[in-house]
N, C-alpha and C positions, 0 to 999 in steps of 0.2 A: 309516774315517775318524768320529772323533768329531765331535756338531754342535756348534755355538758356542753356549755359556752365555749364557742369557737372566737378567737382572739385573731385580727388579722394584724399582727405586730409584725415587721418587716417579712411581711411572708417570703420565705426561701434566703431569706438573709439573718438566720439566729446569729450568725456567726459574728455580727457584729454586737449583739449584746453581752453583756458579762453573765458568767455562769449562773451566777447568782440571782441574777433580773429575770434570764430566759429560764430557768426553773421555778421561779414566781409565776411568770404566763404560760409557761405549759408543764405544772407538773405531772401531770403523767409521760410524758415524752423525759421529762428529767429522772425521774423514779425508773426509768427504764437504761436510763445512760445514766448510772452513778460508779462511782470507783471510792471503796472505804466509806461509802455512810457519804461520800459528797458527790454532787455535779461535777461531770466532766468540762477539762475546760472547753473552751471554745477558741477559735482562733484568734478572737478579740483578745480573750485572757493572755492568748499564751504571747501575743506582739506585746500587751501591756507588762507581761512579765520579765520578759526580755528587755523591754525598755527600761524597767527599774532595775534588772542588775545590770545593762549598764552603766545606767546612771550613776549606779552605787560602786562601780567600777572607776568608772573616770574620776568621781570625786576621792575616792581611794589612793586611786594614783596619783593625783595631784600632793593629798595628804601625804602621801610616804615619800613623796619626793622634798616635799617639806622640811620632815622629819631626818631624813637622809642626810639634809645639808645644816641641819641643827648642831651648833658644836657644842651645847649645852645637853643635846640628847646621848648618854651613852651608847656604843655599838650596839650592844646586846639587849638593851629595851627598845631600839629602833629596829632588828630585827624583831623580836617579839610583835611588838606594833605590828609591823606588816605582817607576818603569821596569823594575828588574829582578825586583822583586817581584810585579808584574803578569806578565812574561813566566813567573818561575818559576810561578805559578800556571797560566798557559797549559800549562806542559810536564807540568801531573799528568797532563793526559790520555793522555801517551807511558808512562806507570810501570808498565803491563802487556808493550809491546814491550821496553823495554831499560830494568829495574830497576837494572839492576847502574851502566849508565851515566849515570841522572838522579841518582841518590844521589850517584855523585863528582864530578858535576856542581854539585848543589847545594852543596857544602864552600865551593869559595871563593866561588858566590855568595853564601851563607850568613855570611860575614866581610865583604863589602860593603853588604849590603840586610839590613836588618832587618824587613822586608814580603816577606821571603822564607822566613822562619821557617817559615811553616806549609806551605808546599811542601817544607823541607827533613826536615818530621817524617813528612810522608804518604809522601815517597821512600825513607825510612829502614825507616817498615811494611813499604813494598812490597817492598824488598829483604829484608827477614826473613820474608816470606810464600813470594818465589818462590825464594831461592836458600839455599844452604845456609850454617849459623851463620857458616862461615869467613869469609864476605862481609860479612854484618851485624854480626858483631862485630868485623871490621876497620875497618869503617868508622864504627862507633859508637866504639869506642874511641879513633881520630882524631878526630872530632866532642867528646869529651868532652877529649881534650888541646888543642883548641882553643878551649873556653869560656871558661877565663881571658883569653886572648888578645883573642876578641871584648868582652866585657866593661871591659878594660882600655881597647881602642880606642874601645869605642862603651859606654858606662857606663849603665847604664838611670837616669834621671834620678828614679825613685820609689821605687825598691827599693836595699839597702844592696849593696855589690860581692858578698858572700861569701853573701847569701842570692840573688842573681841567679844564681849561678854555682849554688847549690845546688839552686834549683828547674827550671834548665833543665837541669842534668845527671840529677836524677830523672827528669824528663817524656822525655829520650833512652833512659834505662834500661828504662821503661816501656813506650815505643814499639816499641823491641828486641824486649823479653818478650812484648809481647803477639804480636806480629807472629809471633813461634819457636813462640808456643801455637797459633794458625791455622795454622800449617806440619805442626805436630805431628797436630792432628787431621784434618786434610787424609790426612796420611801413614799415618794408622791406619784411615783407611776404607779406604784402595786396600790395603792389607794386609788388611783383612776382605774386603775385594773378591776377592785373590786366594786368599787361601783359602778362600772360597766357591767359584771357579771349581775350584782341586783337588777338594776334593769332590763336588761334580759331576761334576768326571773321571771320579774314581775308582769314585764310584755308575755312572756311565752303563759303567765297564769291567765292573765286578762283576757287571752285568744281561746285559750280553752274554757274560760268562764262564758265568752261569747256564743262560743260554738256550743256548749251546754243549753244556753238559754234560748239559743236558735233551734235547738232541736226539741226541748221544750214548748217552746210557742207552736213548729208547726205538730209535732202531738197533738196540744191541744185543738189546733187548726182541725187536724184528722180525725180527733174525736166528735167536734161539732158534726161534719159532714155526716161520720159514721153514724151519729145519731139521726139524722136526719133522714139517712136511707133504711135503716131498720123502721123509725117510726111511719114513713111510706109503707114499706113493706109490710108493717102488722095492719096496717090502716086497709088497704088492698085484699089481704088473708081473711081479714075480720068482714070485708063485705061477702067475700066469695062463701065465709060458712053459715053464714046469717040469710044468705040470700041463693040457695042449693038451684031454685028456679029460675035464675038469670038466663037472660036470653045467649044463646051462643057465644055470639059476636061480643058480649060485654064483658062475658067469660076469660073468651081468649083474652081481649084488651086487658083486662086486670091479671092474666096469668102471665102476659108479656112484662107491662109493669115489674111485677113478683120478679120476675126470672131477671130484668135489666138491674132492678134497686140489689138485689142479692150480689150479683155479679159487679156492681161497682160498691157496693161492702166489702166483700173479699178483699177488693184491688185497695180500697182504704186501709183494711184492718192490716193487709201486710205489708203498706208503709209507715203504718201508727207502729207494726212491731220492729222496723227495723230501724225507727228515729227515736221510740221511747224511750226516757231517762226519769228518773226519779224524778217526782213531781205532783203536785196536785192539779186538777183540771178544774182549779175554782172559777176561769172562766166561760165554762161552757155556755151555749146558747147565743155566743155573740155571731152576727152575720159576717160573712167570711168573702171578701170583694174576690173578684174572678177577673179573666180577661174582658168578660163585659163591662165590667164599669171603670175600663180604662179613660174611657170619653170622660166620667164624670171627674176622675182625678187631673185629667189635663184643666178641663172646665176650670174646677176649683184650682190650680194653681195659675191658670190665665185671669182669675177672677182677684188673685192675689198680688197682681201687676206682672207677673212672671211671662217673657218669653217664649212661647211655646209652638212647636210645630210636630203635628201627630202626624204620620205617614203609618198607617195602620192597614198592611195586604192581607188580614185574614179575613176570609169572606166573610167564612161562619163564626166568630167570636164563643157562641155558646156552644159549637160544638166541640171546642177546647177542653180536654178533662179539666176536672176543678180543681187537681191538685197541680198543673203544670200551670194553669191560669191563676191559680193563684200566688205562686213562686214566681210569675211573668209580672203581677201586678207588684207585688212585693219589690222587683227589682227597680220597675218605673218610680215607685215612690221614693224611695232609696236616692236614688239619679236624681231626681227633682228636687228633693231636698237639700242633697250637696250643692247642686247648681244654683240655689238658691243662699246658701250660705257662703259657697266661695268663690262664685262668678255672681253677683246680684246685677243684675240689667243684662247681661248676655243672652242670646236665645237660645235654649236649648230645644234639640231635635231627636226626639221618640219615635224611632223607628222597631215595627213588627211586623213579621213575616213569617208565613210556615203553611206546612198542609199535613195531613195524616200521613204518616211513613215518614216524611223528611225533618221532621222536629219543628220546635218553632224557635224562631232565634228573635231577641230583645235587644235594641242597645240606643242608651242614652250620652249623646254627647253635647259638649257646649264647649264654643271657643272661650280664649281668655277674655277677665271682665274687661269693660270698656276704661274704666277707669281704676283708680287707687283703692285697693279693699282691705279694709283693717283685721289686722287677725283672729280667724275664730277657731277658738281651740279643739279639738278634734282628735278623736282615738282610733279611727276607722274600725272600731267593733261593729258597725254598720254594715261595711262591705266584708268583713269575716264571717259575720251570720249571714250575708246571703251568697258567699262562696259556699257554705257549708250546706244552705237549703239544697241549691242548685246541684252540688255533688249526692246531697242523698237522694235528689230528686233523679240523678242518673245523667245530669248533664254537666255543664262547665261553668264558670264566669269567669271572665277576665278584665280587669282594670287598670287604669294609670292613666298618667298625663301621655299628651300628644306631643308632636313635634312643633307645632303651632303655639304650643303654652295652653292647649285646651287640656280638659280631661271625657275620658269616654270609660262607659261601663258598657261591654259586651257580654252575652251570653247564648246558650243555646240548651234548650231544652226537650228529653225525648216526648213525641207525640205519636204513638202508635195508630196502628191502621183500626183498634177496637173502641169501644164505646166509652171507655174507661181509662 
C-alpha cells in the first residue's frame, strides 16, 4: 500500500490559503474540520469576507446617499431601497455557502434597490470564483441586458444615460473576469498538486521495484554460492563413502571441509530466506565477484581512462565472508559507475578497511568534475538497490553530495568473527 503523499504547502501557514484550496491540498485534515459539509473558513477567508462585506457597505452607503438626495425618487421608495440594500449587504456573509442562489437573488433586488449594487457585484464575483463559467457568464449576460432597463427606470442624476450604462457594464464584466482569473489560478494550483502526487506515487513505485529487483538479485547470488557449497560438500562426502580405508589425516581433512561447507551453506540459506522474493533463478551458474576481485575492478576502470586511487587496508580479502565481499564489490562498482557518468576526469578514491569483529567499511568519493559535464539522466535506482542490499546484510549505506561539490558513498557491513 502506497503512503499518503505529503505536501509542504506553506507549512504552518495554512491560514493564508482559501478554505477550498486548503481542502484540496490536505483533504484528510479538511474532512476533520468541516461544518455543514463544507470546510471551515480559514483566517484568510474571514479577512476576505469582511473586506467584501465592507466594500458592499461602502458602495451601499454612497448609493443610499445618492438615492436620498434624488428629488425624482419618492421617500417610500428610498426607504425600501435602503432596507433592501442593508439586507443584501448582510447576505454577503452567505456568499460561500450559496454563491449561485445569492447571485440569482441579487438580480431582482438590484432592479429595485440601488443601495444593493455593491452586494450584487460581490455576489457576481463570488459566483465566478466558485462555479463554472456557464453560471457566471449566464448571470452576467442577464445583468448586462437589464442594465439599460434599470437606468431607464432609475436614471442617475449625475451621469448621462449612455455613460451610466457603459460604466456599469464595464464594472460587471471586470468583476466576472477577475473572478474567473482567481478560479483559474486555484485550478492551476490543484492541477500542479495532482501532478506532484502522481510523480511522488511513481517515485515510490520505482523505489519499491528497485528494492524488489535488488532482493531478487541478492537471492540469485546466494543461490549460486549455496549451490557451490552443497556441491563441494557432496564431493567430499562421496569421497569418504567410496574410500572408507583412506588415511586418518585425509578423512579428518575431508570431514573438516564438510563441516565448514555445511556451516557456510546454512548461513547462506538463512540469508536467502531473508531476502528471497518471487522470481526465477534463471541466471544460476554465474561467477559472483567478491572483495578479492576489487583490484580487477579498479584496473578495468583505470584501463577505461578513469583516475582511481585504491586504498585497500584489508590484509586478507579472501577471508571476508562471501556475502559481505559481494556487497562491498557492488558498492564500489556502482560508485565508480556514477563517478564515470557524473564526474568524468575527476580522481576517484576507493577506501576499504575492516577486520573480523569490527565490520567492513567501504567508501567511494569523487571531487567535483574539472569542467562542464553534460546532463546525464539518472533515476538513482542503483543507489536505492545498494541501500537495500546493505540493509539486508545487516549494515548501512549513506550517499550524498559533499560541501566541496563532490559526491561520496559510504557503507558499513558486518564482519563477524566466524568463517561465514
